[in-house]
C-alpha positions as CSV (number, residue, x, y, z in Angstrom):
1,M,123.5,-85.8,-20.3
2,N,120.0,-87.2,-20.3
3,F,120.3,-89.1,-17.4
4,Y,121.7,-86.2,-15.3
5,L,118.8,-83.9,-17.1
6,G,116.4,-86.8,-15.7
7,I,117.4,-86.7,-12.7
8,L,116.6,-82.7,-12.7
9,S,113.3,-83.3,-13.6
10,Y,112.4,-85.8,-10.6
11,A,114.0,-82.9,-8.4
12,G,111.7,-80.7,-9.7
13,I,108.7,-83.3,-9.4
14,Y,109.1,-84.1,-6.2
15,G,110.6,-80.7,-5.2
16,M,106.5,-79.6,-6.1
17,L,105.3,-82.5,-3.8
18,A,107.7,-81.4,-1.1
19,M,106.1,-77.6,-1.7
20,S,102.6,-78.7,-1.2
21,F,103.8,-80.6,2.1
22,T,105.3,-77.5,3.2
23,L,101.8,-75.8,3.0
24,V,99.9,-78.4,5.4
25,H,103.0,-79.0,7.5
26,G,105.2,-75.9,7.6
27,T,102.9,-73.2,7.5
28,A,99.9,-74.6,9.3
29,G,101.4,-77.3,11.5
30,M,99.3,-80.5,10.7
31,F,102.3,-83.0,10.3
32,T,100.6,-85.8,7.7
33,I,101.6,-88.8,6.2
34,A,99.5,-89.1,3.3
35,H,101.0,-87.1,0.9
36,A,102.2,-89.8,-1.1
37,A,98.4,-91.3,-1.3
38,F,97.3,-87.6,-2.8
39,F,100.3,-87.4,-5.1
40,G,99.4,-91.3,-6.5
41,L,96.0,-90.2,-6.4
42,G,96.6,-87.2,-8.9
43,A,99.0,-89.7,-10.9
44,Y,96.3,-92.4,-11.7
45,A,93.5,-90.2,-12.2
46,S,95.1,-88.6,-14.5
47,A,96.4,-91.6,-16.3
48,M,93.6,-93.0,-17.0
49,L,91.6,-90.3,-18.2
50,D,94.5,-89.3,-20.8
51,K,93.7,-93.1,-22.4
52,L,90.0,-91.4,-22.7
53,L,91.2,-88.4,-24.1
54,P,93.1,-87.1,-27.4
55,P,96.7,-85.9,-26.8
56,E,95.4,-82.0,-27.2
57,L,93.7,-82.4,-23.9
58,M,96.1,-83.9,-21.9
59,V,96.0,-80.6,-19.4
60,L,92.1,-81.7,-18.7
61,G,93.3,-84.8,-17.6
62,M,96.0,-83.3,-15.3
63,A,93.2,-80.9,-13.9
64,F,90.9,-83.8,-13.4
65,G,93.8,-85.8,-11.2
66,T,94.4,-82.3,-9.1
67,L,90.8,-82.1,-8.4
68,F,90.2,-85.7,-7.8
69,A,92.7,-85.1,-5.1
70,A,91.7,-82.2,-3.5
71,A,87.7,-84.4,-3.6
72,C,89.6,-87.0,-1.9
73,A,91.2,-84.6,0.4
74,V,88.0,-83.5,1.6
75,A,86.4,-86.6,2.5
76,V,89.9,-87.4,4.8
77,A,89.7,-84.1,6.2
78,A,86.3,-84.5,7.2
79,I,87.7,-87.2,9.8
80,A,91.5,-86.5,10.0
81,L,90.8,-82.9,11.3
82,R,88.7,-83.2,13.7
83,E,91.5,-84.7,15.3
84,R,94.9,-83.3,16.5
85,G,98.3,-84.2,17.4
86,Q,99.8,-87.6,16.8
87,Y,95.8,-88.4,16.6
88,L,96.2,-86.7,13.0
89,M,99.3,-88.4,12.1
90,L,97.5,-92.0,12.9
91,V,94.5,-90.9,10.9
92,T,96.9,-90.0,7.5
93,F,99.0,-92.9,8.5
94,S,96.1,-95.3,8.2
95,V,94.8,-93.5,4.6
96,Q,98.3,-93.8,3.3
97,I,98.1,-97.8,4.0
98,I,94.8,-98.2,2.8
99,F,96.1,-96.7,-0.4
100,S,99.0,-98.8,-1.0
101,V,97.4,-101.9,-0.6
102,A,94.4,-100.4,-3.1
103,L,96.6,-99.8,-5.6
104,L,98.0,-103.8,-5.5
105,N,94.6,-105.4,-5.1
106,L,92.3,-103.0,-7.1
107,A,91.9,-104.6,-10.7
108,F,91.4,-101.2,-12.6
109,T,94.7,-100.0,-11.0
110,G,96.9,-102.7,-12.7
111,G,98.0,-104.1,-9.4
112,D,101.8,-104.7,-9.2
113,N,101.9,-103.8,-13.1
114,G,100.6,-100.3,-13.0
115,V,99.1,-98.2,-15.7
116,G,101.7,-97.9,-18.5
117,E,102.0,-96.5,-21.9
118,V,101.0,-93.2,-20.7
119,A,101.1,-90.1,-23.0
120,P,104.2,-88.1,-22.7
121,L,104.0,-84.8,-21.1
122,Q,102.4,-82.2,-23.4
123,L,100.9,-78.5,-23.1
124,G,98.0,-78.1,-25.4
125,P,99.1,-78.5,-29.2
126,W,102.6,-78.5,-27.9
127,R,104.4,-81.8,-27.0
128,V,107.4,-81.6,-24.6
129,K,110.0,-83.0,-27.0
130,G,113.5,-84.0,-25.5
131,Q,114.9,-83.5,-21.8
132,I,116.1,-80.3,-22.2
133,A,112.5,-78.7,-23.0
134,A,111.2,-81.2,-20.3
135,V,113.5,-80.0,-17.7
136,L,112.6,-76.3,-18.3
137,V,108.7,-77.3,-18.2
138,V,108.9,-79.2,-15.2
139,W,110.8,-76.1,-13.1
140,A,108.6,-73.9,-14.8
141,L,105.8,-75.5,-13.2
142,A,107.6,-75.8,-10.1
143,G,108.2,-71.9,-10.0
144,G,104.5,-71.3,-10.7
145,M,103.9,-73.3,-7.4
146,F,106.3,-71.5,-5.6
147,V,104.8,-68.2,-6.3
148,L,101.0,-69.2,-5.9
149,L,102.4,-70.6,-2.4
150,R,104.6,-67.4,-1.5
151,Y,101.5,-65.5,-2.1
152,V,99.4,-67.7,0.3
153,E,102.0,-68.0,2.8
154,R,102.5,-63.6,3.0
155,S,98.6,-63.4,2.8
156,N,96.3,-62.7,5.5
157,L,95.4,-66.4,5.3
158,G,99.3,-67.5,5.5
159,R,99.7,-65.7,9.1
160,A,96.9,-67.2,10.4
161,L,97.7,-70.2,9.5
162,R,101.1,-70.0,11.4
163,A,99.4,-68.9,14.1
164,I,97.1,-71.7,14.4
165,R,100.6,-73.7,14.3
166,E,102.4,-72.0,17.4
167,D,99.3,-72.1,19.5
168,E,96.0,-73.3,18.2
169,Y,93.8,-72.6,21.4
170,A,94.8,-69.1,21.5
171,V,93.5,-68.9,17.7
172,E,90.1,-70.6,18.2
173,A,89.7,-68.4,21.6
174,L,89.9,-65.3,19.6
175,G,87.2,-66.7,17.3
176,A,89.2,-67.3,14.0
177,D,87.3,-70.2,12.4
178,V,90.2,-72.5,12.7
179,F,88.5,-76.0,11.3
180,A,88.1,-73.9,8.2
181,A,91.0,-72.1,7.9
182,K,93.0,-76.1,8.7
183,L,90.7,-77.3,6.0
184,F,92.1,-75.0,3.3
185,A,95.5,-76.0,4.1
186,F,94.7,-79.6,4.1
187,V,92.9,-79.7,0.5
188,V,94.9,-77.1,-1.4
189,S,97.7,-79.2,-0.5
190,A,96.5,-82.6,-0.8
191,A,95.5,-80.7,-4.8
192,L,99.0,-79.5,-5.7
193,A,100.1,-83.0,-4.6
194,G,97.8,-84.3,-6.9
195,F,98.9,-81.9,-9.7
196,A,102.6,-83.2,-8.9
197,G,101.7,-86.3,-9.5
198,A,100.1,-85.7,-12.9
199,V,103.1,-84.5,-14.1
200,F,104.9,-87.3,-12.7
201,A,102.8,-89.7,-14.3
202,H,102.8,-88.2,-17.9
203,Y,106.4,-87.4,-17.9
204,S,107.8,-91.1,-16.7
205,S,105.1,-92.4,-19.0
206,Y,104.7,-95.1,-16.8
207,I,103.4,-95.6,-13.0
208,N,102.9,-98.6,-10.4
209,P,101.9,-98.6,-6.6
210,A,106.3,-98.6,-5.4
211,S,105.9,-94.9,-6.2
212,F,103.5,-93.9,-4.1
213,S,104.2,-96.3,-1.4
214,F,105.0,-96.0,2.5
215,E,108.3,-95.2,1.1
216,A,107.6,-92.3,-0.5
217,A,105.4,-91.0,2.1
218,I,108.8,-90.7,4.2
219,L,110.8,-89.3,1.0
220,V,108.7,-86.4,1.1
221,V,109.3,-85.6,4.9
222,T,113.2,-86.6,4.3
223,I,113.0,-83.8,1.6
224,S,111.1,-81.4,3.8
225,V,113.1,-81.7,7.0
226,L,116.7,-81.7,5.2
227,G,115.5,-79.0,3.2
228,G,113.6,-76.8,5.7
229,Q,110.1,-77.9,7.4
230,Y,109.1,-74.4,7.3
231,S,110.4,-72.9,4.0
232,L,109.3,-73.1,0.3
233,S,112.9,-72.6,-0.7
234,G,113.8,-75.6,1.3
235,A,111.7,-77.7,-0.4
236,L,113.2,-77.0,-3.9
237,V,116.8,-77.6,-2.1
238,G,116.4,-80.6,0.1
239,A,114.8,-82.3,-3.1
240,V,117.5,-81.7,-5.3
241,I,119.8,-83.6,-2.8
242,V,117.7,-86.1,-2.0
243,I,116.7,-87.2,-5.2
244,W,120.2,-87.3,-6.7
245,L,121.4,-88.9,-3.2
246,P,120.6,-92.9,-4.8
247,Q,122.7,-92.2,-7.7
248,L,125.8,-90.6,-5.3
249,I,125.5,-93.8,-3.3
250,G,125.4,-96.1,-6.8
251,F,129.2,-94.3,-7.3
252,I,130.6,-95.9,-4.4
253,G,130.6,-99.2,-5.3
254,I,127.4,-101.0,-3.5
255,A,125.5,-103.7,-4.9
256,S,122.6,-102.1,-7.1
257,E,120.3,-104.6,-4.8
258,K,121.1,-103.0,-1.9
259,V,120.9,-99.6,-3.2
260,A,117.2,-99.0,-1.7
261,A,118.1,-100.4,1.7
262,V,121.1,-98.1,2.3
263,T,119.5,-95.5,0.7
264,Q,116.7,-95.7,3.4
265,L,119.1,-95.9,6.4
266,I,120.6,-92.9,5.2
267,Y,117.3,-91.3,4.8
268,A,116.5,-91.9,8.4
269,A,120.0,-90.8,9.7
270,I,118.9,-87.5,7.7
271,I,115.6,-86.9,9.7
272,I,118.0,-87.8,12.8
273,A,120.6,-85.9,12.4
274,V,118.9,-82.8,11.2
275,L,116.7,-82.4,13.7
276,F,119.4,-83.0,16.7
277,L,122.2,-80.4,14.6
278,R,119.9,-77.9,12.6
279,P,115.9,-78.2,13.3
280,S,115.4,-75.5,10.7
281,G,117.0,-77.5,8.1
282,I,119.7,-76.2,5.5
283,V,117.2,-73.2,4.7
284,G,115.3,-71.6,7.7
285,E,112.0,-70.0,7.7
286,S,111.5,-66.6,6.2
287,I,108.7,-64.9,7.7
288,R,108.6,-60.7,6.7
289,R,108.5,-58.8,9.2
290,F,107.5,-55.1,10.2
291,P,109.1,-52.3,11.4
292,K,109.0,-51.4,14.8
293,P,107.4,-48.1,15.0
294,P,109.5,-45.2,16.2
295,A,110.0,-44.2,19.5
296,A,108.2,-41.1,20.7
297,S,110.5,-38.7,21.0
298,P,110.5,-37.0,24.8
299,K,109.1,-33.9,25.2
300,P,111.1,-30.9,26.7
301,P,110.5,-29.7,30.3
302,G,107.4,-27.5,30.9
303,V,105.6,-28.8,28.3
304,S,102.3,-31.1,29.3
């Protein structure tokens, strides 16, 4: 039972990561491959600061991880958001590769060994004990992020971001500050990814570069494409399915050393199949539409 509850907790964490990706890609239309890097920045920053703070102040460490990921996103955005289309993708791809290499070679990150003995998840004086409590806390945090992003999605800013996604040049021609809107989406998305990384670090109590590699970036894209690129609900649905997938593969008798390779092949097949058969994913985009005004009633003859 604890094993399955643990998988459900990881699904909630990756659901938060996928929802943050939905903001920048699904809502604003910016395809980035650096999301696993921001996830890792939040995890490492929170885990390292945690060793200097008492457990009761763990929330401060998690807040620091969130803000650190946001600060790094501002630096990346200064370069990346000047580019568009595939150029933005290439810039963020480079950032992801640089981050992965840095984790492996910097001494203070622990290299291949990563960072161990990270304090278990604790909210103020309350330490999260047991898998059931962990599942409830993780999914409560995911629910809070869902509500926050749904508010942004339905706000004037959210509508502006969707307009930028559809036709950036038209929005720019209307006088809107496209760069500021894209900067907001990029930085807030990175901050939320960093928060998910902080939760991941304290839940797992151990982090290493493999959790934030290029393969992790592809995992985020797979979750988004399968669940629904433009849907917050789809991000959660996709996370539950994709995180369970390696466990299901293990049940069909494939050798353990081959599970990772087979999983990557299945991820690629999922992306191709969904893009061809159902581009909107399992859960399509839900846009609040206003009712059309009633048609004017025809005037009777002789009335001007």
